N, C-alpha and C positions, 0 to 999 in steps of 0.2 A: 385344226382343232384336234386335240388328242381325246380319244374316248376310251373308256374302260373295256376290259375284255368281254367278248360275246358270252352270253349266258350268265353274267353277273347282274345283281340288282342295280349296280351303278351303271352298267351298259344300258339297261332299260331306261333309267333316268336320263342318261346322256342323250340317247336318240329321241326321247320324248321332247326334250328341250330344243333339239336341233331340227325337229320335223317341220316346223313352221318358219324356218330361216332360209336364207339363200346360200348356205354353206355349200361349197363345191367339192371340198376335199376333207377327209378325216384321216387321222392316224390311229389305227386300231392297236391298242396295247395287247401284248401277249398272244398274237395270232398263232394258232397251232394247227389249223386245218382250213381247207377251202370252205367248209361249212361255216366257219367264223366270218369269212368274207360274205358268204351268202346271207348271213343274218344281218349284216350291215346293209347289203343291197336291198333286202326286203324291207327293212325299217326306214331306209333313206334312199329311195329309188333315184338313180342318176347321179349319186354322189360317188366320186372316186375314192378309193381306199389305198392308203399307204399302210401296208401291213408291217407292224413291228414284230419281227421274229426274235423273241427274247428268251426262249426256252429251247431245250433239246428237241422237244416235239415240233416246235415251229421250224427249227432249222432243218429237221429231217423231212418236213412236209413243204419245204420252200418251193419246189417245182410245182406242186399241185396248187399252192396258194397263189403263185405267180400266174398260173394258167387261168384263174377265175377272171371272167370278163370285167368285173368291177375293180380288180386290182390294178392300181396305177403304178405302184412301186413297192419294193421291199426295203426294209432297213433292218440292220442287225442291232440287237441290244447286247453288245460285247460284254458289258459289265455284268449282265445277268447270266450269261452262258458259262 
């Protein structure tokens, strides 16, 4: 399930809908920092995050994003970079 970028109104709506489901994995759009992964982990405890690195900020923070315990994988948004 793809969810909108952390900090956006759409992110809040996405995690609210998913909070009462059995979702195990989400793809976080435009992940730019480990704090974005932390926001997902706080909103959806136990859910694995596939971080979509689609911006220069995300690409430059890839090591820190990958190191977050909730990060399951990274994907590149080559069309966006």
